[in-house]
N, C-alpha and C positions, 0 to 999 in steps of 0.2 A: 507500417505501423500505427495502429491507433492509440494504444496504450501501452506504456512500458514502465513496470514497477521494479525497482532495484534496492535490493537490502533493506527492506522496509523494516524498521523497528518504531514500535510504539509502546509507551508507558503509560499508565494510570496511577501516578504517584511514583512508588518505588516497585510496582509490580509490572512486570513485562508482559504485554498483552499479545503483541505481535514480535517474532523474532527472527529477522533475517528474510522476510518474504520477497521472492522475485517471481515476476512472470510477465509475459508479453499477449498482447491481444490484437490480431491484425484486422483490418478493414472486412467486414462481411463474415465474420466468424460470430458464432453463438456458444457462449460459454455460461458455465456456472460455477460458483463458488460453494462447496460443500465441506462439511466439517462436523464433528462433535459440537454439543453444547460447551461455551466457554473456549472454543478453538481459535477465536478472533476475527471471525468473518465478518460481522457488523463493524468491527473496529476498522479492518482493512477498508470497507466501503466508506465509513465516515471520514477516514484519511483521505482517501482519493476524491471525495468530495469536497474537501476543505474544512470539514466541521472540526477536526482533530488535526494538531501538529504532531509530526512524528520526530522522534528523538534523532533517526538517522535513516537515510535513504535517498531515492530519487524517484521522482513522477512526473513522468513524460505523457502529455496527452497531445494527440494530434501534431507531433514533431515539435511542441512547444513545452519548454521546461516550465512545470508549474511548482515544483518544489526540490530542493535540493538541500542536504544535511549532511556533513561530513563530521560532526562532533562524536567523539569516542565515549 
């Protein structure tokens, strides 16, 4: 597994931008993130890259835990 995202929740203030997103990407896979305007695509990518801090969830990249937050 190259990237694993579990139960990702990201807020902008009191607004929920991403609500419980989970997925895995394995080495060698080609993937895309699609959705309507305002669906949270950019927010997910910004959170994975470390530009935003999630409220809850876990991000594992190349078997290294990069973020884990269990607050409710």
